Structures are given as structure tokens and as C-alpha cells.
Phi, psi and omega in degrees: 000157179235138176232120181226164175233138175224153175282148183295341180258020182303134183296145174301137181095352180291133173283126182256334177189173175226129175267156183220137177224141179239125175254118186271008178289193179301167188305317183293328179284347179288347178285121184242134174252134181258147174209157175263125184280338179286154171270095183225146173248015182266328184223155173225160180234140173283123187295338181262318186267337184081008178288130178255128182235161178281129183257331181216172180299137179257119180239108184301324181296332178269324186271321186105184184286330185230145173224131182249133174248135170261118182252132180250135174245119186236138177264183185296336178273008182066018170278141185215164170226160181232153173218162178252135172253112179268119183247115176272120180268116183270135179284134176247359181271000000 
């Protein structure tokens, strides 16, 4: 699991964290694609690097103190693992 904190006014495009997964199988299976399992328009993930960035304005008053992302790492055989990214939204007002 990952636990991070961001300010509610973080600029769109800001990298907030990077998830990492290691597949110890043969070389071709070591290629992992990342995705966000939640239906969200607030964050996006780079499918190759695992970098999570801000996609839209974050408003703590609308979202709340915490936002959770379920991130899936899948290999070429469609085997996958999941982790949760817990995002603490900090108030700036």
C-alpha cells in the first residue's frame, strides 16, 4: 500500500507518486502494465512507468480528506496484483 499527502490546490499534471511492481517470471512476463481500477477523473497513471499524476482540480471540500485509488499491475499473461494508494487531501483554506 501507498500513503501520500497532497495539497488540494496541487497543479494539474503534478506527479504525486509512483507505484512499482516486480514480476520475477521469464523476461517477457516481466513487462507490467499499470491501470487505475477506480472510475476517476482526478488522477491518471502511466501504464508503463506507474507514475500517478493529477488530472483535474482537487477540491477537498468536494472530495473529502481521503481519496483511495486501486492500482492494478498486470503482466502479459493477464496475471495481476492490486494495491491501494491512500491519498490524504490537505486543506489550504
